MITORVEX-89007 format. One record per residue (C-alpha): x, y, z. Coordinates in Angstrom, 3 decimals, m for minus. Example, Ala and Ser with C-alpha at 12.3 -4.5 7.8 and 13.67 -1.06 7.14 Angstrom:
<atoms>
ATOM_xx_yy_zz
ATOM_12.300_m4.500_7.800
ATOM_13.670_m1.060_7.140
</atoms>
This chain:
<atoms>
ATOM_xx_yy_zz
ATOM_0.000_0.000_0.000
ATOM_1.437_3.341_m1.076
ATOM_2.222_6.091_1.425
ATOM_3.973_9.424_1.188
ATOM_7.621_9.348_2.372
ATOM_8.397_10.193_6.015
ATOM_10.168_13.434_5.107
ATOM_7.165_14.769_3.216
ATOM_4.800_13.656_5.957
ATOM_6.909_15.489_8.564
ATOM_6.933_18.656_6.442
ATOM_3.136_18.475_6.071
ATOM_2.683_17.999_9.814
ATOM_4.872_21.036_10.464
ATOM_2.763_23.086_8.060
ATOM_m0.479_21.936_9.683
ATOM_0.846_22.754_13.160
ATOM_1.814_26.286_12.095
ATOM_m0.785_27.242_9.494
ATOM_m3.911_25.141_9.830
ATOM_m7.084_27.180_10.156
ATOM_m10.716_26.166_9.993
ATOM_m12.242_22.719_9.618
ATOM_m10.439_20.083_7.546
ATOM_m13.797_18.446_6.889
ATOM_m15.267_21.628_5.417
ATOM_m12.055_22.409_3.521
ATOM_m11.926_18.911_2.012
ATOM_m15.596_19.133_0.990
ATOM_m15.006_22.473_m0.748
ATOM_m11.925_21.066_m2.428
ATOM_m13.825_18.031_m3.739
ATOM_m16.631_20.228_m5.033
ATOM_m14.120_22.554_m6.731
ATOM_m12.514_19.649_m8.599
ATOM_m15.841_18.041_m9.520
ATOM_m16.847_21.319_m11.174
ATOM_m13.510_21.655_m12.962
ATOM_m12.433_24.636_m10.883
ATOM_m8.837_25.771_m10.729
ATOM_m6.349_26.155_m7.898
ATOM_m6.404_29.802_m6.847
ATOM_m5.402_31.894_m3.859
ATOM_m8.601_30.882_m2.047
ATOM_m7.442_27.263_m1.903
ATOM_m7.501_25.703_1.568
ATOM_m3.928_24.442_1.505
ATOM_m4.263_22.494_4.755
ATOM_m7.176_20.536_3.306
ATOM_m5.261_20.014_0.056
ATOM_m2.192_18.604_1.828
ATOM_m4.316_16.221_3.873
ATOM_m7.033_15.191_1.420
ATOM_m5.500_15.503_m2.046
ATOM_m1.700_15.385_m1.964
ATOM_m1.440_11.730_m0.804
ATOM_m3.499_10.465_m3.759
ATOM_m1.546_12.574_m6.244
ATOM_1.724_11.321_m4.781
ATOM_0.575_7.690_m4.990
ATOM_m0.398_8.039_m8.659
ATOM_2.892_9.733_m9.616
ATOM_4.935_7.181_m7.666
ATOM_3.062_4.330_m9.392
ATOM_3.792_5.773_m12.841
ATOM_7.445_6.524_m12.098
ATOM_7.878_2.943_m10.873
ATOM_6.498_1.776_m14.211
ATOM_8.866_4.137_m16.005
ATOM_11.882_2.655_m14.218
ATOM_10.681_m0.893_m14.960
ATOM_10.172_m0.214_m18.662
ATOM_13.184_2.066_m19.067
ATOM_15.744_0.928_m16.435
ATOM_18.666_2.777_m18.017
ATOM_16.922_6.140_m17.572
ATOM_18.892_8.292_m15.105
ATOM_17.507_11.836_m15.301
ATOM_19.720_14.705_m14.227
ATOM_16.850_17.195_m14.104
ATOM_13.114_17.196_m13.538
ATOM_10.355_19.712_m14.276
ATOM_7.238_19.430_m12.114
ATOM_4.764_21.196_m14.429
ATOM_1.687_22.438_m12.606
ATOM_3.494_21.446_m9.441
ATOM_1.038_22.590_m6.797
ATOM_2.851_21.904_m3.520
ATOM_5.605_20.010_m5.342
ATOM_4.109_16.524_m5.155
ATOM_5.646_15.333_m8.425
ATOM_9.060_16.619_m7.403
ATOM_8.960_14.646_m4.164
ATOM_7.956_11.465_m6.020
ATOM_10.724_11.970_m8.591
ATOM_13.312_12.562_m5.857
ATOM_12.286_9.231_m4.303
ATOM_12.416_7.389_m7.647
ATOM_15.722_8.990_m8.708
ATOM_17.595_9.914_m5.503
ATOM_20.762_10.932_m7.393
ATOM_18.946_13.433_m9.617
ATOM_20.488_16.851_m8.860
ATOM_17.956_19.361_m10.243
ATOM_14.218_19.883_m9.659
ATOM_12.126_22.777_m10.962
ATOM_8.625_23.579_m9.706
ATOM_6.367_25.354_m12.200
ATOM_2.930_26.685_m11.321
ATOM_0.764_29.703_m12.110
ATOM_m0.217_29.971_m8.427
ATOM_2.359_31.900_m6.366
ATOM_0.958_30.590_m3.085
ATOM_1.318_26.989_m4.230
ATOM_4.909_27.678_m5.261
ATOM_5.625_29.233_m1.878
ATOM_4.179_26.142_m0.203
ATOM_6.198_23.848_m2.501
ATOM_9.373_25.670_m1.535
ATOM_8.547_25.526_2.175
ATOM_7.940_21.765_2.096
ATOM_10.964_21.070_m0.124
ATOM_13.287_23.016_2.175
ATOM_12.572_20.416_4.879
ATOM_13.549_17.486_2.645
ATOM_16.793_15.527_2.982
ATOM_17.120_15.664_m0.828
ATOM_19.553_18.351_m2.068
ATOM_17.577_18.531_m5.318
ATOM_14.404_19.456_m3.428
ATOM_16.166_21.761_m0.991
ATOM_17.604_23.732_m3.907
ATOM_14.599_23.420_m6.216
ATOM_13.923_26.312_m8.590
ATOM_10.463_27.900_m8.786
ATOM_8.858_29.318_m11.929
ATOM_5.601_31.268_m11.621
ATOM_4.238_30.756_m15.138
ATOM_1.407_28.904_m16.819
ATOM_2.129_25.753_m18.807
ATOM_0.788_27.459_m21.933
ATOM_3.442_30.186_m21.488
ATOM_6.342_27.872_m20.735
ATOM_9.593_29.690_m21.641
ATOM_11.398_28.092_m24.559
ATOM_14.660_27.904_m22.606
ATOM_13.092_25.696_m19.907
ATOM_13.676_21.968_m20.349
ATOM_14.409_18.868_m18.285
ATOM_15.307_15.215_m18.763
ATOM_12.066_14.249_m17.003
ATOM_8.872_16.312_m17.224
ATOM_5.909_15.394_m15.029
ATOM_2.461_16.980_m15.366
ATOM_0.214_15.421_m12.724
ATOM_m3.443_16.497_m12.894
ATOM_m2.242_19.719_m14.546
ATOM_m4.380_19.517_m17.684
ATOM_m7.666_18.848_m15.864
ATOM_m8.523_22.549_m15.811
ATOM_m8.167_22.834_m19.600
ATOM_m10.859_22.126_m22.201
ATOM_m10.256_18.695_m23.720
ATOM_m9.343_20.297_m27.032
ATOM_m6.522_22.269_m25.374
ATOM_m4.865_19.130_m24.007
ATOM_m3.073_18.467_m27.292
ATOM_m1.603_21.977_m27.343
ATOM_m0.438_21.667_m23.740
ATOM_1.054_18.231_m24.435
ATOM_3.000_19.670_m27.368
ATOM_4.419_22.439_m25.173
ATOM_5.398_19.932_m22.490
ATOM_6.963_17.637_m25.083
ATOM_9.095_20.467_m26.432
ATOM_10.406_20.996_m22.890
ATOM_11.224_17.288_m22.535
ATOM_14.780_16.168_m23.190
ATOM_13.979_12.505_m22.550
ATOM_10.798_11.290_m20.789
ATOM_7.380_12.909_m20.299
ATOM_4.731_11.649_m17.863
ATOM_1.192_13.043_m17.937
ATOM_m1.427_11.931_m15.408
ATOM_m5.105_12.856_m15.331
ATOM_m8.128_11.751_m13.287
ATOM_m9.324_8.236_m14.096
ATOM_m12.576_9.459_m15.623
ATOM_m13.840_9.546_m19.215
ATOM_m12.924_13.237_m19.435
ATOM_m9.497_12.606_m17.903
ATOM_m8.813_9.784_m20.342
ATOM_m9.935_11.960_m23.269
ATOM_m7.178_14.419_m22.319
ATOM_m4.689_11.571_m22.090
ATOM_m5.660_10.410_m25.578
ATOM_m4.873_13.884_m26.917
ATOM_m1.688_13.976_m24.854
ATOM_m0.694_10.569_m26.266
ATOM_m1.333_11.421_m29.903
ATOM_0.457_14.773_m29.979
ATOM_3.998_13.684_m28.972
ATOM_3.660_10.582_m31.147
ATOM_3.061_12.854_m34.102
ATOM_6.327_14.549_m33.114
ATOM_8.382_11.313_m33.107
ATOM_7.867_10.299_m29.482
ATOM_8.168_6.681_m28.369
ATOM_5.580_5.163_m26.055
ATOM_6.751_3.618_m22.794
ATOM_3.567_2.994_m20.765
ATOM_0.854_2.019_m20.254
ATOM_0.645_1.209_m23.963
ATOM_2.551_m1.831_m25.195
ATOM_2.374_m0.856_m28.867
ATOM_2.690_2.223_m31.083
ATOM_m0.658_1.732_m32.808
ATOM_m3.668_4.027_m32.300
ATOM_m5.404_3.603_m28.951
ATOM_m8.082_0.875_m29.293
ATOM_m10.151_2.090_m26.312
ATOM_m13.344_3.705_m27.566
ATOM_m16.158_5.615_m25.850
ATOM_m17.953_4.797_m23.567
ATOM_m15.005_2.738_m22.305
ATOM_m11.900_4.436_m20.943
ATOM_m8.409_3.337_m19.931
ATOM_m7.581_3.979_m16.307
ATOM_m5.792_2.385_m13.382
ATOM_m5.971_2.311_m9.603
ATOM_m3.504_2.633_m6.758
ATOM_m4.304_2.045_m3.102
ATOM_m2.919_4.430_m0.506
ATOM_m3.001_4.399_3.255
ATOM_m5.053_7.141_4.886
ATOM_m3.579_9.132_7.732
ATOM_m5.697_9.931_10.762
ATOM_m6.185_13.477_9.436
ATOM_m7.133_12.114_6.005
ATOM_m9.804_9.880_7.487
ATOM_m11.157_12.759_9.549
ATOM_m11.152_15.218_6.630
ATOM_m13.049_12.849_4.349
ATOM_m15.165_11.345_7.119
ATOM_m13.850_7.987_5.980
ATOM_m14.502_4.688_7.731
ATOM_m11.813_2.572_6.026
ATOM_m8.043_3.149_6.431
ATOM_m7.280_3.269_2.713
ATOM_m8.309_5.056_m0.472
ATOM_m8.215_3.894_m4.101
ATOM_m7.050_6.628_m6.469
ATOM_m8.215_6.154_m10.068
ATOM_m6.104_7.777_m12.791
ATOM_m5.202_7.682_m16.480
ATOM_m1.651_8.250_m17.670
ATOM_0.818_8.124_m20.521
ATOM_4.619_8.056_m20.587
ATOM_6.537_8.892_m23.757
ATOM_10.235_9.252_m24.442
ATOM_12.684_10.466_m27.058
ATOM_14.426_7.095_m26.757
ATOM_12.706_3.874_m27.878
ATOM_12.221_1.001_m25.465
ATOM_11.192_m2.565_m26.202
ATOM_7.399_m2.821_m26.214
ATOM_6.086_m6.275_m25.405
ATOM_3.265_m8.123_m23.774
ATOM_m0.191_m6.713_m23.095
ATOM_m1.527_m4.341_m20.449
ATOM_m4.179_m5.524_m17.979
ATOM_m6.904_m2.856_m18.159
ATOM_m9.227_m3.950_m15.377
ATOM_m9.258_m5.915_m12.175
ATOM_m8.947_m9.636_m13.068
ATOM_m12.121_m11.655_m12.549
ATOM_m11.623_m14.959_m10.779
ATOM_m14.192_m17.766_m10.982
ATOM_m14.133_m21.359_m9.833
ATOM_m12.922_m22.449_m13.256
ATOM_m10.643_m19.642_m14.450
ATOM_m9.186_m16.147_m14.151
ATOM_m10.261_m13.648_m16.804
ATOM_m8.295_m10.643_m18.026
ATOM_m9.139_m7.585_m20.111
ATOM_m6.021_m6.829_m22.153
ATOM_m4.796_m4.075_m24.451
ATOM_m2.667_m5.640_m27.174
ATOM_m1.229_m4.570_m30.526
ATOM_m4.221_m6.338_m32.060
ATOM_m6.722_m4.328_m29.996
ATOM_m8.679_m5.144_m26.835
ATOM_m8.951_m8.838_m26.091
ATOM_m10.305_m11.081_m23.340
ATOM_m7.942_m13.741_m22.036
ATOM_m8.856_m16.621_m19.744
ATOM_m6.490_m18.863_m17.811
ATOM_m8.081_m22.164_m16.755
ATOM_m7.555_m23.432_m13.234
ATOM_m6.626_m26.847_m14.641
ATOM_m3.518_m25.274_m16.209
ATOM_m1.887_m25.217_m12.794
ATOM_1.459_m23.581_m13.575
ATOM_m0.007_m20.825_m15.739
ATOM_m2.923_m20.311_m13.365
ATOM_m0.553_m19.894_m10.417
ATOM_1.352_m17.228_m12.336
ATOM_m1.811_m15.497_m13.516
ATOM_m3.247_m15.203_m9.994
ATOM_m0.351_m12.917_m9.058
ATOM_m1.159_m10.444_m11.812
ATOM_m3.072_m7.277_m10.985
ATOM_m4.838_m4.433_m12.745
ATOM_m2.180_m2.346_m14.483
ATOM_0.410_m5.119_m14.736
ATOM_1.880_m6.448_m17.953
ATOM_0.511_m9.776_m19.189
ATOM_3.477_m11.561_m20.793
</atoms>
C-alpha cells in the first residue's frame, strides 16, 4: 500500500501545526466540489485541506507511474526534472524518491501561493535537489522556450483545460522534454480523453511510447469505455477525519501516458481492469497490438494459473 515518504509527511505535519485554520472536513468538501466542477487552484485554496485530502493520492499516482517508467526504461537516469503544474511540489517529491541521485528539480505553477508552499515543504527534505529546487511562476501554456528537463511530469495539470486544449499543452510539455514525459489525469472519461490527446500529440512529433501502452498503434479504447488504473494508498488519521472515511485506505483512479525520445522494447499486453476470478478460471481484459482482447487462464492449467493469480490491474501480461 502506497504512502507518502516520512520526510514529506513530517513537512506536512509542520505546516499543519503552524498554518492550519478552519475545519479540515469543510475544507476537504469544498476542495472536492471545486474539482468536480472543474475549478482551478487559486489563492482561495484551503492548503491544509489540500495537503491532507489531495496530496497523498496525487503522490501515490505519480509514484506508481514513475515505478512503471523505471521498470520499462531501467537505463533512464535523469539529471533534471520539471514538475509542471506542481502545486505543492508533489511530483518533485515522487521523482526525488524514484531517482535519488537526480540533482535538479524545478517547480512550475501559475499559483504563487502553491509555489511558496512547494518551496517551504521542499526546504525540509533531505534531498539536495528538493532543498535547492527552482520555482517558476508561469502557466504551462506560457512555458519559456529555454526551460527543459530530462524528465517532465504533469500530474493532474491539464484537468482545468478544455479537452481540445490538451493536445496543445502536451505539445508544449513535449518540447520541454529532453527525454521522458509523464502526464497523469483523473481516471474518468474526461481525464482519459485528455490523455488520448496527450498521447497522440507527442507521437506525431516522433515520441516513443513507454507505458501504459505496449504498442505504437492508435489507442483501441473507444467511448464509452476508458483506460484507467488504480492505486491504493493508506489514509492518515487526518485524512480519514477530513473525508469522514470509515476505512483506512483510499483507491485513487487515474489515467496516464509516458513517452520518451528514446525507444524502449514494447512487449506483452496491459491488464486494463481488475482480473475476474471464478471457480474455473481467471479472466483478463487486455490491451494488445491487435486491440482489446479477453484472455482466460483455466484453473486446470496449474502452472499458468498460479502465475496469472499474481497479476493485478495495471500489470503487464506476458
